[in-house]
Residue frames as a rotation matrix with the C-alpha (Angstrom) as fourth column:
MET 1
0.025 -0.790 -0.613 -4.00
0.298 -0.579 0.759 -2.04
-0.954 -0.202 0.221 45.83
ASN 2
0.915 0.341 0.216 -4.06
0.326 -0.310 -0.893 0.30
-0.237 0.888 -0.395 42.82
GLN 3
0.060 -0.994 0.096 -0.57
0.871 0.099 0.481 0.39
-0.487 0.055 0.872 41.27
GLN 4
-0.036 -0.008 0.999 -1.48
0.764 -0.645 0.022 3.30
0.644 0.764 0.030 38.97
LYS 5
0.836 0.433 0.339 -2.57
0.103 -0.729 0.677 5.39
0.540 -0.531 -0.653 41.94
ILE 6
0.719 -0.648 -0.252 0.56
0.431 0.131 0.893 4.46
-0.545 -0.750 0.373 43.89
GLY 7
-0.098 -0.776 0.623 2.71
0.992 -0.029 0.120 5.34
-0.075 0.630 0.773 40.89
GLU 8
0.273 0.294 0.916 1.06
0.457 -0.877 0.145 8.74
0.846 0.379 -0.374 40.57
PHE 9
0.994 0.104 -0.028 1.58
0.066 -0.384 0.921 9.35
0.086 -0.917 -0.389 44.29
LEU 10
0.368 -0.929 -0.031 5.27
0.717 0.262 0.645 8.42
-0.591 -0.260 0.763 44.06
LYS 11
-0.141 -0.360 0.922 5.64
0.902 -0.431 -0.030 10.73
0.409 0.827 0.386 41.06
HIS 12
0.658 0.488 0.573 3.93
0.196 -0.846 0.496 13.54
0.727 -0.214 -0.653 42.99
LEU 13
0.902 -0.356 -0.243 6.23
0.247 -0.035 0.968 13.01
-0.353 -0.934 0.057 46.00
ARG 14
0.036 -0.943 0.330 9.33
0.936 0.147 0.319 13.03
-0.349 0.298 0.889 43.79
LYS 15
-0.038 0.006 0.999 8.30
0.693 -0.720 0.031 16.20
0.720 0.694 0.023 42.00
ASP 16
0.916 0.383 0.116 7.50
0.161 -0.618 0.770 17.88
0.367 -0.687 -0.628 45.35
LYS 17
0.585 -0.783 -0.211 11.13
0.430 0.079 0.899 17.24
-0.688 -0.617 0.383 46.32
GLY 18
0.709 -0.270 -0.651 12.26
-0.594 -0.726 -0.346 18.72
-0.379 0.633 -0.675 42.99
LEU 19
-0.268 -0.825 0.498 14.05
-0.366 0.565 0.739 15.55
-0.891 0.016 -0.453 41.89
THR 20
-0.012 0.184 -0.983 14.39
-0.976 0.214 0.052 13.89
0.220 0.959 0.177 38.51
GLN 21
0.936 0.344 -0.071 13.90
-0.332 0.932 0.144 10.14
0.116 -0.111 0.987 38.11
GLU 22
0.371 -0.882 -0.289 17.66
0.194 0.378 -0.905 9.79
0.908 0.280 0.311 37.64
GLN 23
-0.376 -0.509 0.774 18.42
-0.605 -0.499 -0.621 11.65
0.702 -0.702 -0.120 40.89
LEU 24
0.395 0.600 0.696 15.92
-0.915 0.320 0.244 9.53
-0.076 -0.734 0.675 42.84
ALA 25
0.907 -0.100 -0.409 17.33
-0.043 0.944 -0.326 6.34
0.419 0.313 0.852 41.27
GLU 26
-0.051 -0.998 0.031 20.83
-0.015 -0.030 -0.999 7.34
0.999 -0.052 -0.013 42.33
GLU 27
-0.179 0.062 0.982 19.61
-0.906 -0.400 -0.140 8.09
0.385 -0.914 0.127 45.87
PHE 28
0.507 0.521 0.686 18.19
-0.763 0.642 0.076 4.57
-0.401 -0.562 0.723 46.24
GLY 29
-0.493 -0.837 0.239 20.75
-0.601 0.526 0.602 2.65
-0.629 0.153 -0.762 44.18
VAL 30
0.100 0.564 0.820 18.31
0.468 0.700 -0.539 1.54
-0.878 0.437 -0.194 41.49
SER 31
-0.749 -0.328 0.576 18.04
0.654 -0.228 0.721 2.29
-0.105 0.917 0.385 37.78
SER 32
-0.769 0.501 -0.397 16.04
-0.465 -0.865 -0.191 5.24
-0.439 0.038 0.898 36.49
ARG 33
-0.606 0.545 -0.579 14.09
-0.380 0.440 0.813 2.64
0.698 0.713 -0.059 34.51
SER 34
-0.608 0.370 -0.703 12.93
0.710 0.650 -0.272 1.10
0.356 -0.664 -0.657 37.82
VAL 35
-0.745 0.319 -0.585 11.74
0.196 -0.735 -0.650 4.50
-0.637 -0.599 0.485 39.06
SER 36
-0.723 0.472 -0.505 9.89
-0.690 -0.449 0.568 5.05
0.041 0.759 0.650 35.79
ARG 37
-0.578 0.504 -0.642 8.18
0.109 0.827 0.551 1.65
0.808 0.248 -0.534 36.13
TRP 38
-0.674 0.342 -0.655 7.08
0.717 0.088 -0.692 2.48
-0.179 -0.935 -0.305 39.69
GLU 39
-0.698 0.355 -0.622 5.65
-0.156 -0.923 -0.352 5.83
-0.699 -0.149 0.699 38.62
ASN 40
-0.637 0.482 -0.602 3.86
-0.699 -0.033 0.714 4.35
0.324 0.876 0.358 35.62
GLY 41
0.163 0.715 0.680 2.30
-0.905 0.383 -0.185 1.70
-0.392 -0.585 0.709 37.85
ASN 42
0.339 -0.095 -0.936 3.97
-0.649 0.697 -0.306 -1.14
0.681 0.711 0.175 35.93
THR 43
-0.042 -0.401 -0.915 5.84
0.501 0.784 -0.366 -2.49
0.865 -0.474 0.168 38.97
MET 44
0.936 0.268 0.229 6.06
-0.083 -0.465 0.881 -1.85
0.343 -0.844 -0.413 42.69
PRO 45
-0.022 -0.964 0.264 9.24
-0.736 -0.163 -0.657 -1.15
0.677 -0.209 -0.706 44.61
ASP 46
-0.287 -0.168 -0.943 10.48
0.425 0.860 -0.283 -3.85
0.858 -0.482 -0.175 47.01
ILE 47
0.721 0.612 -0.325 9.17
0.524 -0.175 0.833 -3.52
0.453 -0.771 -0.447 50.56
SER 48
0.084 -0.771 -0.631 12.63
0.918 -0.187 0.350 -2.43
-0.388 -0.609 0.692 51.73
ILE 49
-0.797 -0.359 0.486 12.61
0.555 -0.754 0.353 0.41
0.239 0.550 0.800 49.21
ILE 50
0.169 0.918 0.358 9.04
0.415 -0.396 0.819 1.38
0.894 0.010 -0.448 50.16
ILE 51
0.622 -0.007 -0.783 10.25
0.778 -0.109 0.619 1.80
-0.089 -0.994 -0.063 53.75
GLU 52
-0.440 -0.869 -0.224 13.19
0.789 -0.494 0.366 3.92
-0.429 -0.016 0.903 52.57
LEU 53
-0.560 0.320 0.764 10.87
0.496 -0.610 0.619 5.97
0.664 0.725 0.183 50.32
ALA 54
0.557 0.810 -0.185 8.54
0.600 -0.238 0.764 6.61
0.575 -0.536 -0.618 53.27
ASP 55
0.320 -0.537 -0.781 11.45
0.786 -0.310 0.535 7.89
-0.529 -0.785 0.323 55.34
PHE 56
-0.665 -0.668 0.335 12.87
0.730 -0.485 0.482 9.89
-0.159 0.565 0.810 52.46
TYR 57
-0.472 0.580 0.664 9.57
0.306 -0.598 0.741 11.59
0.827 0.553 0.105 51.64
ASP 58
-0.990 0.077 0.116 8.57
-0.134 -0.291 -0.947 11.75
-0.039 -0.954 0.299 55.33
VAL 59
-0.089 0.984 -0.152 5.25
-0.897 -0.013 0.441 9.96
0.432 0.176 0.884 54.73
ASP 60
0.028 0.226 0.974 3.61
-0.697 0.703 -0.143 6.93
-0.717 -0.675 0.177 56.27
ILE 61
-0.916 -0.370 0.153 4.14
-0.186 0.733 0.655 3.58
-0.355 0.571 -0.740 54.56
ARG 62
-0.284 0.898 0.336 0.38
0.660 0.437 -0.611 3.13
-0.695 0.048 -0.717 54.46
GLU 63
0.360 0.378 -0.853 0.15
-0.267 -0.835 -0.482 6.36
-0.894 0.401 -0.200 52.46
ILE 64
-0.526 -0.608 -0.595 2.49
-0.772 0.048 0.634 4.98
-0.357 0.792 -0.495 49.82
ILE 65
-0.922 0.174 0.347 0.63
0.231 0.965 0.128 1.66
-0.312 0.198 -0.929 49.71
CYS 66
0.037 0.998 -0.046 -2.73
0.647 -0.059 -0.760 3.47
-0.761 -0.001 -0.648 49.44
GLY 67
-0.381 -0.279 0.882 -1.38
0.903 -0.316 0.290 6.05
0.198 0.907 0.372 47.00
GLU 68
0.251 0.463 0.850 -2.61
0.207 -0.884 0.420 9.07
0.945 0.071 -0.318 48.97
ARG 69
-0.751 -0.532 0.390 -1.86
-0.193 -0.388 -0.901 11.11
0.631 -0.753 0.189 52.10
LYS 70
0.246 0.851 -0.464 -3.64
0.366 0.362 0.857 10.02
0.898 -0.381 -0.222 55.27
SER 71
0.877 0.028 -0.479 -1.59
0.477 -0.160 0.864 10.91
-0.052 -0.987 -0.154 58.33
GLU 72
0.818 -0.562 0.125 1.42
-0.541 -0.824 -0.168 12.95
0.197 0.070 -0.978 59.38
ASN 73
-0.116 -0.930 0.350 3.81
-0.989 0.140 0.045 10.46
-0.091 -0.341 -0.936 61.03
MET 74
0.014 0.012 -1.000 4.73
-0.404 0.915 0.006 6.84
0.915 0.404 0.018 60.49
ASP 75
0.863 0.314 0.396 3.88
-0.493 0.348 0.798 4.52
0.113 -0.883 0.455 63.34
LYS 76
-0.030 -0.986 0.165 7.27
-0.999 0.026 -0.029 3.47
0.024 -0.166 -0.986 64.83
GLU 77
-0.159 0.014 0.987 6.13
-0.433 0.898 -0.083 -0.04
-0.887 -0.440 -0.137 65.67
LEU 78
0.830 0.502 0.245 4.73
0.036 0.390 -0.920 -0.62
-0.557 0.772 0.306 62.17
LYS 79
0.658 -0.657 -0.368 7.95
-0.707 -0.372 -0.601 0.67
0.259 0.656 -0.709 60.64
ASP 80
-0.255 -0.791 0.557 10.08
-0.909 0.392 0.141 -1.65
-0.330 -0.470 -0.819 62.81
THR 81
0.186 0.421 0.888 7.93
-0.105 0.907 -0.408 -4.63
-0.977 -0.017 0.213 61.85
LEU 82
0.973 0.226 -0.038 8.13
-0.047 0.036 -0.998 -3.83
-0.224 0.973 0.046 58.15
VAL 83
0.311 -0.937 -0.161 11.90
-0.938 -0.275 -0.210 -3.29
0.152 0.217 -0.964 58.36
THR 84
-0.291 -0.378 0.879 12.24
-0.601 0.787 0.139 -6.75
-0.744 -0.488 -0.456 59.92
VAL 85
0.548 0.574 0.609 10.05
0.159 0.643 -0.749 -8.28
-0.821 0.507 0.261 57.20
ALA 86
0.909 -0.233 -0.346 12.03
-0.414 -0.399 -0.818 -6.46
0.053 0.887 -0.459 54.49
ASP 87
-0.047 -0.979 0.199 15.35
-0.985 0.079 0.156 -7.67
-0.169 -0.188 -0.967 55.92
TYR 88
-0.126 0.077 0.989 14.08
-0.201 0.974 -0.102 -11.23
-0.971 -0.211 -0.107 55.99
THR 89
0.825 0.520 0.221 12.74
0.131 0.203 -0.970 -10.98
-0.549 0.830 0.099 52.42
ASN 90
0.674 -0.635 -0.377 15.96
-0.726 -0.473 -0.499 -9.45
0.139 0.610 -0.780 51.11
ASN 91
-0.232 -0.779 0.583 18.02
-0.827 0.473 0.303 -12.12
-0.512 -0.412 -0.754 52.85
GLU 92
0.117 0.370 0.922 15.93
0.112 0.917 -0.383 -14.94
-0.987 0.148 0.065 51.35
ASN 93
0.967 0.243 -0.071 15.90
-0.023 -0.196 -0.980 -13.33
-0.252 0.950 -0.184 47.88
GLY 94
0.356 -0.918 -0.175 19.65
-0.932 -0.362 0.003 -12.85
-0.066 0.162 -0.985 48.12
LYS 95
-0.285 -0.432 0.856 20.17
-0.441 0.852 0.283 -16.56
-0.851 -0.297 -0.434 48.88
ILE 96
0.504 0.566 0.653 17.97
0.340 0.565 -0.752 -17.60
-0.794 0.601 0.092 45.96
MET 97
0.945 -0.161 -0.284 19.67
-0.324 -0.553 -0.767 -15.17
-0.034 0.817 -0.575 43.57
GLN 98
0.066 -0.988 0.142 23.14
-0.944 -0.015 0.330 -16.23
-0.324 -0.156 -0.933 44.71
SER 99
-0.171 -0.099 0.980 22.33
-0.048 0.995 0.092 -19.91
-0.984 -0.032 -0.174 44.14
ALA 100
0.823 0.485 0.295 20.97
0.286 0.095 -0.954 -19.09
-0.490 0.870 -0.061 40.66
VAL 101
0.685 -0.655 -0.319 24.17
-0.728 -0.592 -0.346 -17.19
0.038 0.469 -0.882 39.81
ASN 102
-0.197 -0.778 0.596 26.28
-0.735 0.520 0.435 -20.08
-0.649 -0.352 -0.675 41.14
MET 103
0.246 0.383 0.890 24.28
0.268 0.856 -0.443 -22.54
-0.932 0.347 0.108 39.02
ALA 104
0.988 0.092 -0.121 24.86
-0.078 -0.375 -0.924 -20.39
-0.131 0.922 -0.364 35.92
ILE 105
0.268 -0.961 -0.063 28.61
-0.955 -0.274 0.114 -20.32
-0.127 0.030 -0.991 36.66
ILE 106
-0.236 -0.332 0.913 28.77
-0.350 0.906 0.238 -24.11
-0.906 -0.263 -0.330 37.15
THR 107
0.609 0.545 0.577 26.79
0.358 0.461 -0.812 -24.75
-0.708 0.701 0.086 33.97
SER 108
0.894 -0.308 -0.325 29.02
-0.448 -0.623 -0.641 -22.35
-0.005 0.719 -0.695 32.06
VAL 109
-0.078 -0.954 0.291 32.13
-0.880 0.203 0.430 -24.13
-0.469 -0.223 -0.855 33.30
ILE 110
-0.012 0.150 0.989 30.69
0.134 0.980 -0.147 -27.45
-0.991 0.131 -0.032 32.11
PHE 111
0.913 0.351 0.206 29.90
0.262 -0.119 -0.958 -25.94
-0.311 0.929 -0.200 28.70
GLY 112
0.632 -0.736 -0.242 33.38
-0.765 -0.643 -0.043 -24.40
-0.124 0.213 -0.969 28.71
ILE 113
-0.303 -0.730 0.613 34.96
-0.552 0.658 0.512 -27.84
-0.777 -0.183 -0.602 29.08
VAL 114
0.077 0.433 0.898 32.63
0.411 0.807 -0.424 -29.73
-0.908 0.402 -0.116 26.71
THR 115
0.855 0.388 -0.344 32.48
-0.098 -0.531 -0.842 -27.14
-0.509 0.753 -0.416 23.91
PRO 116
0.159 -0.842 -0.515 36.20
-0.942 -0.285 0.175 -27.14
-0.294 0.457 -0.839 22.91
ILE 117
-0.566 -0.342 0.750 36.25
-0.223 0.940 0.260 -30.96
-0.794 -0.020 -0.608 22.93
ILE 118
0.296 0.776 0.556 33.21
0.478 0.384 -0.790 -31.16
-0.827 0.500 -0.257 20.65
ILE 119
0.805 -0.043 -0.592 34.58
-0.446 -0.702 -0.556 -28.44
-0.391 0.711 -0.584 18.37
TYR 120
-0.263 -0.964 -0.038 37.91
-0.828 0.205 0.522 -30.30
-0.496 0.169 -0.852 18.14
LEU 121
-0.452 0.166 0.876 36.13
0.213 0.974 -0.075 -33.56
-0.866 0.153 -0.476 17.29
TYR 122
0.634 0.773 -0.030 33.97
0.215 -0.214 -0.953 -31.74
-0.743 0.598 -0.301 14.76
THR 123
0.457 -0.521 -0.721 37.00
-0.800 -0.595 -0.078 -30.36
-0.388 0.612 -0.689 12.91
LEU 124
-0.589 -0.727 0.353 38.34
-0.531 0.677 0.510 -33.92
-0.609 0.113 -0.785 12.54
THR 125
-0.635 0.438 0.636 35.20
0.594 0.804 0.039 -35.31
-0.494 0.402 -0.771 10.87
ASP 126
-0.910 0.411 0.056 32.43
-0.239 -0.629 0.740 -34.28
0.339 0.660 0.670 8.50
ASN 127
-0.623 0.682 -0.382 29.70
0.764 0.635 -0.114 -35.52
0.165 -0.363 -0.917 10.83
LEU 128
-0.363 0.586 0.725 26.58
0.036 -0.768 0.639 -33.31
0.931 0.257 0.258 10.58
LEU 129
0.638 0.618 -0.460 25.28
0.440 0.197 0.876 -34.47
0.632 -0.761 -0.146 13.97
LEU 130
0.005 -0.739 -0.674 28.54
0.992 -0.082 0.097 -33.42
-0.126 -0.669 0.733 15.61
ASN 131
-0.754 -0.211 0.622 28.21
0.404 -0.896 0.185 -30.03
0.518 0.391 0.761 13.90
LEU 132
0.174 0.915 0.364 24.75
0.012 -0.371 0.928 -29.56
0.985 -0.157 -0.075 15.41
VAL 133
0.635 -0.015 -0.773 26.02
0.739 0.303 0.601 -30.62
0.225 -0.953 0.203 18.85
ALA 134
-0.457 -0.879 -0.138 28.92
0.889 -0.448 -0.093 -28.16
0.020 -0.165 0.986 18.55
ILE 135
-0.567 0.346 0.747 26.56
0.057 -0.889 0.455 -25.33
0.822 0.301 0.484 17.65
GLY 136
0.515 0.836 -0.190 24.25
0.205 0.095 0.974 -26.38
0.833 -0.540 -0.122 20.50
THR 137
0.335 -0.440 -0.833 26.99
0.942 0.163 0.292 -26.38
0.007 -0.883 0.469 23.14
SER 138
-0.761 -0.590 0.269 28.32
0.606 -0.795 -0.031 -23.04
0.232 0.140 0.963 21.91
SER 139
-0.233 0.783 0.576 24.79
-0.071 -0.605 0.793 -21.63
0.970 0.144 0.197 22.01
GLY 140
0.588 0.443 -0.677 24.31
0.571 0.366 0.735 -23.12
0.573 -0.819 -0.038 25.49
MET 141
-0.272 -0.768 -0.579 27.39
0.959 -0.265 -0.099 -21.33
-0.077 -0.583 0.809 26.76
LEU 142
-0.825 0.031 0.565 26.18
0.180 -0.932 0.314 -18.07
0.536 0.361 0.763 25.22
TYR 143
0.175 0.982 0.068 22.73
0.069 -0.081 0.994 -18.60
0.982 -0.169 -0.082 26.78
CYS 144
0.344 -0.114 -0.932 24.25
0.905 0.304 0.296 -19.26
0.250 -0.946 0.208 30.24
GLY 145
-0.705 -0.687 -0.175 26.22
0.709 -0.690 -0.144 -16.02
-0.022 -0.226 0.974 30.10
LEU 146
-0.651 0.535 0.539 23.22
-0.095 -0.761 0.641 -14.00
0.753 0.366 0.546 28.95
SER 147
0.386 0.810 -0.442 21.02
0.365 0.305 0.879 -15.62
0.847 -0.501 -0.178 31.61
MET 148
-0.024 -0.492 -0.870 23.56
0.999 0.010 -0.033 -14.78
0.026 -0.871 0.491 34.28
LEU 149
-0.926 -0.284 0.249 23.67
0.305 -0.951 0.050 -11.14
0.223 0.122 0.967 33.12
ARG 150
-0.208 0.939 0.273 19.86
-0.102 -0.298 0.949 -11.02
0.973 0.170 0.158 33.23
LEU 151
0.404 0.308 -0.861 19.81
0.749 0.430 0.505 -12.46
0.526 -0.849 -0.057 36.77
LEU 152
-0.472 -0.676 -0.566 22.30
0.872 -0.453 -0.186 -9.85
-0.131 -0.581 0.803 37.91
GLU 153
-0.842 0.223 0.491 20.28
0.029 -0.891 0.453 -7.09
0.539 0.395 0.744 36.25
MET 154
0.131 0.980 -0.148 17.09
0.201 0.120 0.972 -8.27
0.971 -0.157 -0.181 37.98
ASN 155
0.764 0.099 -0.637 18.64
0.634 0.062 0.771 -8.17
0.116 -0.993 -0.015 41.42
GLU 156
0.562 -0.521 0.642 20.48
-0.107 -0.816 -0.568 -4.91
0.820 0.250 -0.514 41.97
LYS 157
0.788 -0.234 0.569 21.62
-0.602 -0.106 0.791 -6.04
-0.125 -0.966 -0.224 45.43
ILE 158
0.551 -0.592 0.588 23.87
0.265 0.792 0.549 -8.82
-0.791 -0.147 0.594 44.04
SER 159
0.974 -0.175 0.141 25.46
0.092 -0.263 -0.960 -6.79
0.205 0.949 -0.240 41.30
LYS 160
0.483 -0.875 -0.009 29.01
0.080 0.034 0.996 -7.79
-0.872 -0.482 0.087 42.23
LYS 161
0.376 -0.422 -0.825 31.56
-0.857 -0.496 -0.137 -6.66
-0.351 0.759 -0.548 39.70
SER 162
-0.665 -0.705 0.248 33.21
-0.578 0.696 0.426 -10.10
-0.473 0.140 -0.870 39.61
HIS 163
-0.179 0.687 0.705 29.90
0.367 0.711 -0.600 -11.77
-0.913 0.151 -0.379 38.68
LYS 164
0.751 0.472 -0.461 29.31
-0.192 -0.513 -0.837 -9.29
-0.631 0.718 -0.295 35.86
VAL 165
-0.034 -0.851 -0.524 32.84
-0.957 -0.124 0.263 -9.79
-0.289 0.511 -0.810 34.53
SER 166
-0.689 -0.185 0.701 32.35
-0.147 0.982 0.115 -13.58
-0.710 -0.024 -0.704 34.68
ALA 167
0.266 0.894 0.360 29.07
0.347 0.260 -0.901 -13.35
-0.900 0.364 -0.241 32.80
ILE 168
0.678 -0.066 -0.732 30.57
-0.597 -0.631 -0.496 -11.12
-0.429 0.773 -0.467 30.11
LEU 169
-0.442 -0.894 -0.071 33.51
-0.817 0.368 0.444 -13.52
-0.371 0.254 -0.893 29.71
ILE 170
-0.442 0.364 0.820 31.11
0.191 0.931 -0.310 -16.47
-0.876 0.019 -0.481 29.38
VAL 171
0.691 0.705 -0.161 29.18
0.045 -0.264 -0.964 -14.60
-0.722 0.659 -0.214 26.64
CYS 172
0.348 -0.646 -0.680 32.44
-0.896 -0.443 -0.037 -13.80
-0.278 0.622 -0.732 24.83
VAL 173
-0.685 -0.594 0.421 33.67
-0.479 0.803 0.354 -17.42
-0.549 0.041 -0.835 25.04
GLY 174
0.002 0.779 0.627 30.28
0.325 0.592 -0.737 -18.63
-0.946 0.205 -0.252 23.76
LEU 175
0.822 0.276 -0.497 30.46
-0.305 -0.525 -0.795 -16.26
-0.481 0.805 -0.347 20.79
TYR 176
-0.013 -0.939 -0.343 34.12
-0.960 -0.085 0.267 -17.09
-0.279 0.333 -0.901 20.16
SER 177
-0.623 -0.225 0.749 33.45
-0.186 0.973 0.137 -20.82
-0.760 -0.054 -0.648 20.21
MET 178
0.426 0.846 0.322 30.64
0.224 0.246 -0.943 -20.43
-0.877 0.474 -0.085 17.67
ILE 179
0.366 -0.294 -0.883 32.88
-0.755 -0.648 -0.097 -18.74
-0.544 0.702 -0.460 15.07
PRO 180
-0.695 -0.695 -0.185 34.85
-0.656 0.507 0.560 -21.83
-0.295 0.510 -0.808 13.93
VAL 181
-0.567 0.544 0.618 31.80
0.346 0.839 -0.421 -24.08
-0.748 -0.024 -0.664 13.98
ILE 182
0.536 0.806 -0.250 29.63
0.135 -0.374 -0.918 -21.74
-0.833 0.458 -0.309 11.91
GLY 183
0.140 -0.587 -0.797 32.58
-0.863 -0.467 0.192 -20.91
-0.485 0.661 -0.572 9.64
ASN 184
-0.830 -0.454 0.324 33.23
-0.299 0.853 0.428 -24.60
-0.470 0.258 -0.844 9.04
ALA 185
-0.145 0.872 0.468 29.53
0.493 0.474 -0.730 -25.22
-0.858 0.125 -0.499 8.34
ILE 186
0.608 0.349 -0.713 29.47
-0.335 -0.701 -0.629 -22.38
-0.720 0.621 -0.309 5.78
LEU 187
-0.322 -0.818 -0.477 32.59
-0.865 0.049 0.500 -23.73
-0.385 0.573 -0.723 4.05
LYS 188
-0.790 0.063 0.609 31.06
0.125 0.990 0.060 -27.21
-0.600 0.123 -0.791 3.83
LEU 189
0.305 0.952 0.030 27.86
0.344 -0.080 -0.936 -25.76
-0.888 0.296 -0.352 2.38
LEU 190
0.395 -0.232 -0.889 29.89
-0.724 -0.675 -0.145 -23.86
-0.566 0.700 -0.435 -0.22
HIS 191
-0.713 -0.700 0.024 31.67
-0.569 0.598 0.565 -27.07
-0.409 0.389 -0.825 -1.19
LEU 192
-0.393 0.666 0.635 28.28
0.436 0.742 -0.509 -28.73
-0.810 0.077 -0.582 -1.75
ILE 193
0.538 0.680 -0.498 27.19
-0.050 -0.564 -0.824 -26.00
-0.841 0.469 -0.269 -4.17
């Protein structure tokens, strides 16, 4: 399978319809960046999107996969089979992505409980190890939020608004919890000088 050839074919089909990458992206609920990657041959669309593209452009799925026109109509039986496979794949990917998002939320909650305790303990003592642990837990919370945002960006099907808001809040709490720890560390360094 030649991704460059497929990308060129997809670009040709889009231009034949008189659409921009942004318009096509909106039609299929993906980012224009995804469309650009398909057309440059960097990535391939999911099988479910390939089926939708075939219907949209009125071409056979095999033509898209081969990157050139071969026949006039899509075989109904082949289409039904591929739709079933795509549904199964999307369902499985959705379960995996949902469990990854749930794990990020749980980890963030744990960091959210541990971080304030460590920061409080740190402010009571001059322990350097506790300072490093406080910075580490704050960084961990920040990392969890950023990872969760990345997971949601990767899977456009699970882009629930509540998950995005949660991830942004986790990033903000991680940044907010780092401020007193880093500020305290800077003050202690200044006192040493």
